[in-house]
N, C-alpha and C positions, 0 to 999 in steps of 0.2 A: 602519150598525148591522147586526149579524149577522142573517142570515136563517135561520130554522130550518124545516125541513120534516119531517114525520112520514109514515110509510107503514107499512103492516102487510104483511109478506111472510111467509107461512107461520108466523105467530105471533111473528115477530121484530120487535122495535122498533128501527129504525136512525135515528140522528140524524146528519145531515151539516151540518157547520158551515162557513160561508164567512166568512172574516174574518181580518185580520192577527193579532189577539190570540190566537186559537185556533191558527192555523198555527204561531206561535212556540213553542208548548208541545208540539211533536211529541216522541214518545218518544225517549230518548237512544240507543237501539239503532241509530238511523240516522245519528249524528254521526261525522266523521273523527277518528282518533286522533292525538295529538301525536307528533312525530318522536322517534326514539331513535338515538344513535350507538353503534355497536359496535366500530369500528376506524377509525384514520386511517393513511395511508401516503403518504409517509414520516412518521415521528414527530418529525422535526426539520427545521429549515431556517435560512437566513440571516436576520439581523435586518433586512436590507434588503428582505425579502419576495421576491416573484416565484417562490417555489417552488410547483410544481403538486402539489396534494395530493388524494388519493383518499379520500373519506369513505364508509364503509359503515354501514348500519343499517336502519331501517324508517321508514315514514311520510314518504318524501321526495317528496310531491306538494304542489303549490302552494307551492314553496320561495320564500321572500322574501329571506332573507339567510343568510350563513354567518359567524358571529362567531368571531374568534381573540382570546380575551379580550374586549375591548370594541371591537376594530377589525374592520371588515367586510372579508371577502375579495372578490375580483373574478373576473370571467370564469367565472361559475357554469354548469356544464353538468350537468344532471340526466340520468343515463344510465337510471335506473329508480327505482322507489320505494324501492330498497335501496342504490343507489349513485349518487354524484355526484362531480364534479371541481370544484375551486375553486383559484384562485391566492391564496396567502397574502399578506396585507398586510405592510407594514413594521411592526416592533414592537421594543420593547426586549428585551434578552436575558432569558431565563427561560422558565418553563413556563406555558402557558395552556391553557384548555379550548376545544375546537372545538365550537360549538353550532349546530345547524341550526334556523332559524326558518321556520315555514310558517304558513299561515292557521289551522292547528289548534293552534299553540303553539310553544314552544321546547324543544329537547331538554334533558333534565336533565344536570347535570354528573356525570361519572363517570370512572373511571380510563381507560377505553378511549378517551376523547376527548382525552387529553393530547397536546400538541404543544410541543416545546421550541425556542425561538429561540436560536441560537448566534451570538455575535459573530464577525466576521472576525478574522484574526490581527492583532497589532500589534507592531511592533518598537520596543524601547527602547534597545538597544545592540548593537554588533557588535565582536568582537575576534578577530584584529587588524583594524584599519581600512584596511589596505593589503596588497598582495601583488604577486607578479610577473605580468607580462603572459602568461607561459607557463602560468598557472593552477597548480593543485595545492596552493594554500594552504588549510589546514584552518581554517575560520571558525566561531566560536561565535556564534550569534545568540540573544539573550535578548529576551523580550517577554511576550506573553499570547496565549492561545487557540491554542496549537500542537497541540491534540489530534488534529486531522484534517488534517494537512499532506499535500498531494499533490505539491508541488514548491517549490523555492526557486530564483529566477532572479537573475541579475546582468545588469542592463540587457537583460532578455529572454532571456538565454542560461541554460539550465538547469544548475545545479550538480549535482555527483554525490556518491555515497556519503552520501546523506542519512540522518541518524540523529537521530530525535526522542527526547530523553531524558526530557522532561517536558512539561507543558502550557506551561512558560515558557522552555524551553531546547531548542535543537537544534544539530547540527553538520552542516556541509556543506562539500564541497570546491569551491573556486572554479574555474570553467572558464577557458580561455584567453580573453584579450580585449585589445584595443589599450589603450595607456596613456591614463589619464585617470580622471575621477571617474564612478562609476556608482551606480545605486540598486539595493539588494538588495530583493527582494519575496518574501514568504512567501505561498503560495497554499494554500487549503484548499477543502473542499467547500462552505464557507460564505462564500467571498469571498477577497479578496487584501488584504494590508496596504497601507494608504495611505502615500503618500510622506511621509517625515519626515527631518529632518536626521540623526537617529540611524542611518538605514539607508545612509549614504553610505560607499562603499568605493572606495579609490583603487588603480588598477592602475599599477604602476611598472615601467618598462622596465629590463632589466639594463644595467650600464655598458657603454660602448664606448670603446675607445682609438683616438685619431686621430694622436697623436704623443708621442714621449718625447725629453727632452733633459737631459743628454747621452745619446747612444745607446751609450756604452761607459764602462767604469770598471775599476778594479783588482780582481783576484781576492780581495784582502783585504777587500773591501766598503768601506763608508763613503762612497761617492759619493752626493751628494744629487741625486736624479733628479726632474725635473718631468714629470708625466704630464698630457696634455690629452686631452679627449674629451667624453663626455656622460653624464648620469645618475650623477654622483659624489656625490649628496646623502646616501647611506646606506652609505658605504664601511666595511667591517669589516676588510679586510686587503688588502695588495698583495703579490703573490708574484713571485719571480724563479725560474722553473723549479721552482715548488712551494715554495721557501723564502721565508718571510715577511720582508718588509722591515721596517725599524724607523723610529721617529720620524715616523710618518705624520701629515701635516697636510693636511686637505682645505680648500682656500681658497675653493672655490666648487663649483657643480654641474658645472663643466667643467675644473677644474684641481685637482691635488693634488701634494704633495711627499712623497717617501719616501726613506729611506736604504737603499741596496742592501746586502744581506747578503753575507757571504763566499761565494764559489762558485768552482768550478774554471773554467779558461780555456775560452772558447767562447761560442756563442750561447745565450741563455736568453730564453724568452718571459716577458714581464711580463703578469700577469693581475690585474685589479682585481675584488675580490669585494665584494658587498653582500648585504644581507638579501634582495635580489630577484634574485639570480643572479650570474654571473661573466661578464666580458667574453670574447667569442669570440676565437679566435686570428686575428690579422691581421698583415700585414707590418710595420705601424707599431709593434707591441709588441716587436720584436726588440731585445735589449740584449746587447752583446758584452762578456764578461769578458776582461780582458787582464792577464797577469802583469806586476807592476810591475818596474822596474829594481832594481838593488842600492841600498843605502842610502849616503848621504853619510857620510864618516868623517873623523875627525881635525880637526873644526872648532875653530878657535882665533881669538882676537881680540887686536888691538893697539890701544891707546887714545891719543888726543890729547885736547885740551880740548873739541873740538867734533866729533870723528869717531871712529868705531870701524872698523878694518880687519879684515874677516873673511877667513880663509883656510881651505880645506878640501880634501879629496881626493874626486874624483868616482868613482862606481862604473864598472866596466867592463861591456862588453856593447853590442851593436848597437842594442838597444831604448832605451838611455838618450839623452835629448834635451836635458836642462838641469836647472837647480835653481831652485825658487821659494823666496825668502827672505821670512819674515814676522817682525815685531818687536812686542814688548810692552814698555811701560815697567816698570821694576822688575826683579826677578830670577826671575820665573816665565815661561818661554817660552810662546808660543802653543800651545795644546793640539791644534789641528787646522789644516788648510789654509784654513779660513775665519775663524779667530780672529786677533786682533791686527791689525796694519797690514801690507799688502803693501809690501815695500821694493823688490824687483825680481825679475825672472825672467831667469836667465842662459842663455847658450848652453852646449852640451855640452863646450866646450873651456875655459870660464872656471872658475878656482879661487880668484880673489881679488876682493873687492868692498869698497869703502869707503863706509860709511854716514855722510854728512856732515850738517852743520847741526844737530847735537845739542846738548843743554844741558850745560855744564861740570859736573862733579861728580855726574852722574846715571847710574844703572844702567839698562841695556837688556838684554833677553833675546831671543834669536833662535832660530828654528826653520828648518832648511834641508831642504826636501823635494825629493828627486830624482824626476823624472818621465820617462815615455816619450812617444814620438810619439803614442800613443793616449790621452794624458792620464791615464795610470795613475800613481799616486803611491806612492812608498815611504814607510816611516816616517821621521820627521824625526830628524836629528842636531841637538842643541841646544848653545848656548853663551851665556854671560852675560858682559857687559863693562861697565865703569864708566869714563866719560870723566873726564879729569883735571880737578881744580878750576882755575878761572881765577885767575891771580895768585899761584899757590902757596898758596892759602888752605887752611883746615881742611877736609879731605874729609868730616869727620863732621858733615854738615849734613842738613837734612830732605829726604827723597825722597817721603814720603807722609804724609797726615794723616787723623785721624778725630776726630769730635766727638760726645760723648754729651750727656746732659741738661745738665749744667753743668760739663763737663770736656772736655779736649782731649788727644790723644796724637799724637806724631810719630815716624815711623820714620826713623832716621838712616842715613846711607850706610854706616856700619860695622855695620849689622844690629842695633843696639840700639834701645830705645824710651825716649823721655822723655814724661812726662805732667804735667798741671797742672790746677788747678781743685778742684772739690768731691771729697771723699775719704771720705764718711761710711761707705761700705761697703768701703773698700779698693780702689776702682776705679782708683786711680793706681798700684797694684802696688808701692809702696815699703815694704811691711811695716807701715804705720801706717794710721790713719783721720784723719790731719791734712790739712786743705786746703792746697794749694800755689798760690802766685800766680806762680811761675816754673817752667820745665821742671825736672823731677826724674826721674832715671833709674829705670826699672822694675828691681826687684831680680833679679839673676841671669839676665836675659833677653838672649840673643844669637842671631844667625842669623835675624833676623826679616825676612820679605819683605812682609808686609801686616798691617794692624791694623784692628780695628773696635770701636766702642763702642756700648753700648745705654744704657738709662736709668741704670743704676748698675753695669754690668759691662763688662769689656774682654776681647778675645781677640786673639791674634796667630798668624799662620801662620809656621812655621819652615821653614828651607831643606830640611829632610828631609821636608816635606809633612805634618808633625804640627801640632797646635794646642795652645797653652797659654791658659788663661783665668783671670781673677781678678775679685774684687769681689762684688757681690750674687749670691746663689745660692738665693734663696727658692723658685724654681720649677725648679731644676735647670739654669739657663741656662749654668752653667759646664761642664756635661757630664762631670763626674767621678763620676757615680753617687750623689752626695749632694745635700743641700740646705744645706750648710754654707758660709757666706761665706768667702772667701779674700782675704788682703791681699797675697799674692805669687802669681806665676804657678803654675798647677797644670795638668798635662796632661789633655786631654780623653781619655776612655776609648775605646780601640779605634779611633781615627781616624787614617787615613794617606792619602797621595795627595791632599792638599788643595791647591788652586790659588788659592782666593779665599774670603773670609769676609764675612758681613753679620750685623748684630745689630739686632733689634727692641728694644722696651722691655724685654721679659723673655724673649726667645728668641733663639737663634742658629742660623745655617745655614751650611753649608760646601759649596762646589762642589768636586767630586772630579775627578781626571784623566780618568776615564771618562765625564765629562759628566753624572753623576748628582748629586743633592743629598741631604745628610743634615741634619736639624734636631733641636734639643733645647730643653727649657725649657717655658715656659708655652704651653698649647694650648687655652684655653677656647673660642676661636673657630675652631679648626682651622688655625691659622697654621703648624703643623709639617707639614701636608700629608699626614699618614699615614692619613687617612680617619676619624680619631677626634677627640675633644676631651680626650684624656687627656694630662696633663703627662708629659714624658720627661726623665729625668736623665742619659741617655746618648744619643749620636747614633742617629737613627732615619731610615731612607730615606723620602724623599718618594715617594708612590705614583705609579707609572707615568710618572715624569719622566726623560727621557733627552735627550741632545744639547744640554745647557745650556752656554752660554758666559758668562753673567753672572747674578748673583743680588743682590737688594736686599730689605731688610726694613724695614717701617714699624713703627708702634706694635704692631699686632696682625695684620698681614698681611705676606705675602711674595710676591715676583714673580721670575720668571726669564726671561732672554732665551734663545731656542732658536737652533740653528744656522741655521735658515731665516729668522731675523730677526723671528719672531713672539714673543709674550710670553704666558706663563701666570701666573696669580695665584691665591692661595688665602688663607683666613683671614677676618677681619672685613671686612664689606662694607656697613656702615651708611650710608656716604656715597658708595658707588659706587667705592671705591678699588681694587676688583678689575677694573673696566673692562669688565664683561661685560653692561652695560646693565640690571643689577638692583641691589637692595639685599639680596640673599640671601647669607648667609655660606656659604663653601665649605670643605670639609675636605680636598679634593684639588684638584690644579691644574686651572684652568679658563681657556680661551683668552680673551685680551683682544679685544674686538670690533674688527675692521677694522684691526688694527695690523700693519704689516710694515716691513721695512727698519730694524729697531731695532739699534743698536750698543751702547748702554749704558742703564742704569736707575738711578733713585734713588727712594727712598720716604720720604715725610715721615710725620707723625703719622697723618693720615687721608687722604693723597693720594699719588699716584704720578706720576712723569714719565719719559718715554723720549726719548733722543737718537736721531734718525733719521739715515740715511746722508747725506742732503742737508744736514746741519748745522742742521736745525730741531728743535724740541722739541714733543711732545704731552704734555698732562697731564690727569689725571682724579681725581675724588674730592671731598673737602671743599674749599670755596672761600670760607669765611667771611671770610678776610682778603685775598682776591684772589690766593692762592698758586698758582692755576692759570694766572695771567697772561693771561687772555683778555679782560680789560677789564671783568669782571663779578665779582659775589660769589655767583654761582649754582653750586651743586655740580653735577658732571658724572659720569654713570655710564659714559660711553664717552670715549675719547681726544679731546681738543680742542686745536687748535694754540695755542701761546703767541703772542700778537700781536706781529708785527713782529720776530721773533727769528730770525736766520740766522747762519751761520758759527760754530756752537757746537761746541766740542771736548769739553766736560765739563759735567755738571750735578749739583747737590747740593740736597737738600731738608731743611729743619728742621721744627720743630713747626708753624709757620704761614707759613713763607717759603721761597723757592726762589731759587737763584743759578746762573748759567751762565758758564763761561769761553768767551770768543770767540777766534777765530783770531789776533787781534792781541795776545793775552795780557791783554786787559782783562776785566772782569767786570760783568755786569748782574744785578740782583736785583729781586724783586717779592714782594708779600704783606705779612705782619705786620711792623711796624717800631717796635713800642712801645719796644724797648730800643736802637734804632739798628742792628738786625741787617742792614738793607739797605745800610748803609755810604754813604748819600748825604748825610750831614750833618744829617739830620732824623729825626724820629720819626713821620713821616707814612706811613700805609699806601699801598701802590702796587698797582694791579691790572694793570699792564703793566710790562715790563722797564724798569729805571732804572739808569743807569751808577753803579758804585761810584766814589766820589770819589778821584781821584789814584792809581789802582791800575793798574800795568802789569807785564808780564813774568810773569804767573801761569802756573804749570805744573800745579798741582793745587789742589783746592778741597774743603772739607768744611763741613757746616752742622750745628750743634747745635740744641737746642730754641730758643734765643733768641740765638745768636751764630754768627759765620761766621769761618772762617780760610782762608788761602791760602798755598801754597808759591810762592815767587818764584824766578826764575832765579838759580841759585847756591845754592839750598837755604835761603834765609832764609824767615821766616814772618811774616805780618801777620794780625792778628785785629781784629774789631770787633763791637759789640753789647753784650749783657748781660755784666756782669763781677762779679756779686754774690759769686761764690765764687772769683774769680781765674782764670776760664776763658780770659781773653784773654792770660794769661801775661806781662803787662807789669809785674808787681810790685805792682799795686794792685788794688782792688775797685771801680774807677770805670768806669761804662759808657762806651763809646766809639762815637759815631755814624759815625766814619770809620776806615779802616785804621790800626792801631797796631802797631809792631814787637814781636814776642815777645822778651823778654830772653834772651840767651844763644844764640839761633838767628839772630842778625843781626850 
């Protein structure tokens, strides 16, 4: 209980109170004031915390905590009642108040105590994602929080010429670095970007040449050169002493093929260029241009029933070493020294050669190439000969065939054409629309070397290298600049130098002497290869395609064999018929995956097959009926070998079936057989090759949608399969499951 005492001192009454209750009511003039913040420095820091912050103000005695928003700082060091230091805690991005708590209270919020948390930078994308090992690539980095960038590193190496264009974008020049994958990191005063997939950048070494073959060629160019080395994955060009080679084909990261351009005689350095640099000069890249010898002249031919004797005049000059002779069936000579079949290579003194073992009554075309000791070749002299028919028979027999939807046409030895079958659009070319069950001459057509048939139109190559077409023209597939159907042959506008033809359902393509291809007609899926889907009524070049040796068209896709034995395809790809491993339509030529050594092609409705140099066949695309011949009905988007098939000399594909001529003159077929088009006496589908019953001596083959026909030795023709419109040519409309002779061609 409080004790009170009174005393009187000079008339003053003083009360002294002892007790807790009265002590607690001491006057407020003696209590400490609450703290106040007047400034913080710095005023911002990383969201991860750890920034050392100086706080100024008053009342900084008996400090308990420093709050950044609701989070407490650490390592408080009170320098005086007006200044302290504190380490900022981690906190989400944004502005907070820095408040000082003492025993006397907490500082009030005010503008002076504002502190901003800033997130570290973050990368969301880089472009480009790769560059040369020498550095120098300008890289755009996008992301967030780029306002305070101090450096950008590539696996720890600092990039140069940094330019921050906004808080979300910057540009930097990559430093030099060894080949491989590195991480790009953006650094700011508030931290560094965390590693993410988006920050990956690949350093790629420039190409390097280790060998070339051959190491020499003619000054006229045209030599196919194989270059081996490293880092060929991104090749943009190959040059010969600065002149770009053509028909570039990169087969792997260590190998490419290129056609040498024309150049003056002498040594020229080959250089491989990529987006990542160019190959350095080395001894291995030296290529020697050699002037070719003169050309062979005065080539002539003398015929027997089974041989053709060639005679010619050799060029003069010490550099001449011999003649390479190549042969093609028909009347169109091989267009290059890799086209056709090699017959022989003669010595420099030889001027006569007999080509034996030929088929009676058949035409053969020859190209004779003079060459030098340095393997430089002159342009060819050409000659065409026809063996005499055996037994004195009619020489006007079949040399080639083509089959359309429900019709068939044959080229005869006299250069005329007979057709039979359906004729609703005038596709038989006889001036009518009447179906024919036996061969009927195409009106006014002579000098024909090749013929092709589409769904309901037909086209022929003439000896002059021009083309006539007739039949359905709804999409301009006749190439005469109109969409008017024609019942007799009509010239294709502005087309010359044609060596081969192919027809899809509603489009047509021609191979020209210079190795390029023109197409016209229907183009909904890009089957004309001109980079568009616009129909064309006159011939239009296929984009970027050169060095072509053969061409084949399916329903709505087209494929071409190149001089290096690879294949490009374009158009519809719903079932993988382009062979590029996808189902994406292509409007320009696209390489078939992993395919080399191709000598011939055929295209069915939604599938494609290639004959390889070893006599085997690869197919791809739709396989609903087993038409790929791999023992399944699974469609394939890349080439797949036909099961157990060897010794093949020719191949033909129809709507859902495929057939091949074997070296013994027999034929195997597989796929759809609903109408007996496999010729095995049944209507059973086959997923692997099955022999055609009783057929031998076959020299040529064609497949329509549901029927098949073959030229036999001597120029006779057998057909089998569907015959609803007379397309088998036997005078009836009865389907035939085994080969049946065509009337008038036997």
